[in-house]
C-alpha positions as a Markdown table, in Angstrom:
| # | Residue | x | y | z |
|---|---|---|---|---|
| 1 | Unk | 15.5 | 51.5 | -12.5 |
| 2 | Unk | 18.1 | 54.1 | -11.5 |
| 3 | Unk | 15.6 | 56.2 | -9.6 |
| 4 | Unk | 14.4 | 53.1 | -7.7 |
| 5 | Unk | 18.0 | 52.2 | -6.8 |
| 6 | Unk | 19.1 | 55.6 | -5.6 |
| 7 | Unk | 16.0 | 55.9 | -3.4 |
| 8 | Unk | 16.8 | 52.8 | -1.4 |
| 9 | Unk | 17.3 | 53.5 | 2.3 |
| 10 | Unk | 20.6 | 52.7 | 4.0 |
| 11 | Unk | 19.6 | 49.2 | 5.0 |
| 12 | Unk | 18.2 | 48.4 | 1.6 |
| 13 | Unk | 21.3 | 49.9 | -0.1 |
| 14 | Unk | 23.6 | 47.5 | 1.9 |
| 15 | Unk | 21.3 | 44.5 | 1.0 |
| 16 | Unk | 21.3 | 45.6 | -2.6 |
| 17 | Unk | 25.1 | 45.7 | -2.7 |
| 18 | Unk | 25.4 | 42.3 | -1.2 |
| 19 | Unk | 22.8 | 40.8 | -3.6 |
| 20 | Unk | 24.4 | 42.6 | -6.6 |
| 21 | Unk | 27.8 | 41.1 | -5.7 |
| 22 | Unk | 26.2 | 37.7 | -5.8 |
| 23 | Unk | 24.4 | 38.4 | -9.1 |
| 24 | Unk | 27.6 | 39.7 | -10.7 |
| 25 | Unk | 29.3 | 36.4 | -9.9 |
| 26 | Unk | 26.5 | 34.7 | -11.9 |
| 27 | Unk | 27.1 | 37.3 | -14.7 |
| 28 | Unk | 30.8 | 36.3 | -14.7 |
| 29 | Unk | 29.9 | 32.7 | -15.2 |
| 30 | Unk | 27.7 | 33.7 | -18.2 |
| 31 | Unk | 30.6 | 35.6 | -19.7 |
| 32 | Unk | 33.1 | 32.8 | -19.1 |
| 33 | Unk | 30.7 | 30.3 | -20.7 |
| 34 | Unk | 29.7 | 32.4 | -23.7 |
| 35 | Unk | 31.1 | 30.5 | -26.7 |
| 36 | Unk | 30.2 | 33.4 | -29.0 |
| 37 | Unk | 32.9 | 35.6 | -27.5 |
| 38 | Unk | 36.5 | 35.3 | -28.5 |
| 39 | Unk | 39.0 | 34.8 | -25.6 |
| 40 | Unk | 40.2 | 38.4 | -25.7 |
| 41 | Unk | 36.6 | 39.7 | -25.4 |
| 42 | Unk | 35.9 | 37.3 | -22.5 |
| 43 | Unk | 39.1 | 38.4 | -20.7 |
| 44 | Unk | 38.3 | 42.0 | -21.2 |
| 45 | Unk | 34.7 | 41.6 | -20.0 |
| 46 | Unk | 35.9 | 39.6 | -16.9 |
| 47 | Unk | 38.4 | 42.3 | -16.1 |
| 48 | Unk | 35.8 | 45.0 | -16.2 |
| 49 | Unk | 33.4 | 42.8 | -14.2 |
| 50 | Unk | 36.0 | 42.4 | -11.6 |
| 51 | Unk | 36.3 | 46.2 | -11.4 |
| 52 | Unk | 32.6 | 46.5 | -11.0 |
| 53 | Unk | 32.6 | 44.0 | -8.2 |
| 54 | Unk | 35.3 | 46.1 | -6.4 |
| 55 | Unk | 33.1 | 49.2 | -6.8 |
| 56 | Unk | 30.1 | 47.3 | -5.3 |
| 57 | Unk | 32.2 | 46.5 | -2.3 |
| 58 | Unk | 33.1 | 50.1 | -1.9 |
| 59 | Unk | 29.5 | 51.2 | -2.2 |
| 60 | Unk | 28.5 | 48.7 | 0.4 |
| 61 | Unk | 31.0 | 50.2 | 2.8 |
| 62 | Unk | 30.2 | 53.8 | 1.9 |
| 63 | Unk | 27.7 | 55.7 | 4.0 |
| 64 | Unk | 27.3 | 58.7 | 1.7 |
| 65 | Unk | 23.8 | 59.2 | 0.4 |
| 66 | Unk | 25.0 | 59.3 | -3.2 |
| 67 | Unk | 27.0 | 56.1 | -3.0 |
| 68 | Unk | 24.6 | 54.1 | -5.2 |
| 69 | Unk | 24.3 | 56.9 | -7.8 |
| 70 | Unk | 28.0 | 57.0 | -8.0 |
| 71 | Unk | 28.2 | 53.2 | -8.2 |
| 72 | Unk | 25.7 | 53.2 | -11.1 |
| 73 | Unk | 27.8 | 55.8 | -13.0 |
| 74 | Unk | 30.8 | 53.6 | -12.6 |
| 75 | Unk | 29.0 | 50.5 | -13.7 |
| 76 | Unk | 27.8 | 52.3 | -16.9 |
| 77 | Unk | 31.4 | 53.5 | -17.5 |
| 78 | Unk | 32.9 | 50.1 | -17.0 |
| 79 | Unk | 30.3 | 48.4 | -19.2 |
| 80 | Unk | 31.2 | 50.8 | -22.0 |
| 81 | Unk | 34.7 | 49.4 | -21.8 |
| 82 | Unk | 33.3 | 45.9 | -22.4 |
| 83 | Unk | 30.0 | 45.8 | -24.3 |
| 84 | Unk | 29.4 | 42.1 | -23.7 |
| 85 | Unk | 28.9 | 43.0 | -20.0 |
| 86 | Unk | 25.9 | 45.2 | -20.7 |
| 87 | Unk | 23.2 | 42.6 | -20.8 |
| 88 | Unk | 24.4 | 40.3 | -17.9 |
| 89 | Unk | 25.1 | 43.3 | -15.7 |
| 90 | Unk | 21.6 | 44.7 | -16.4 |
| 91 | Unk | 20.1 | 41.3 | -15.4 |
| 92 | Unk | 22.2 | 41.4 | -12.2 |
| 93 | Unk | 21.0 | 44.9 | -11.4 |
| 94 | Unk | 17.4 | 44.0 | -12.0 |
| 95 | Unk | 17.7 | 40.8 | -9.9 |
| 96 | Unk | 19.4 | 42.6 | -7.1 |
| 97 | Unk | 16.8 | 45.3 | -7.0 |
| 98 | Unk | 13.9 | 42.8 | -7.2 |
| 99 | Unk | 15.5 | 40.8 | -4.3 |
| 100 | Unk | 15.9 | 44.0 | -2.3 |
| 101 | Unk | 12.5 | 45.5 | -2.8 |
| 102 | Unk | 10.5 | 42.4 | -3.5 |
| 103 | Unk | 9.1 | 44.0 | -6.6 |
| 104 | Unk | 9.6 | 43.6 | -10.3 |
| 105 | Unk | 12.5 | 45.9 | -11.4 |
| 106 | Unk | 11.8 | 46.1 | -15.1 |
| 107 | Unk | 8.3 | 47.1 | -15.9 |
| 108 | Unk | 9.1 | 50.8 | -16.7 |
| 109 | Unk | 12.8 | 50.1 | -17.7 |
| 110 | Unk | 13.9 | 53.1 | -15.7 |
């Protein structure tokens, strides 16, 4: 998946960021509603999700060709701080890529 994201052209990259922002909002609702997480884990996950959303906004405004690669590195780092984020953020990334390219984002899991 990473290779497909970093290869997006400038217009697609901006669309991807906007869609990812939306998808991350949905991920936040999933974390908030997850009754298997204790309140401290939920709060930590929501804190790191908020940080990811800030980084998405920065990537959207960034014109550097490596902006999305840098964003993905930050997302990985932030998800390591809150493991409950890993699945919903992956779903958000897949959905945003699929919406941007019109293709399935997960067949090769890259």
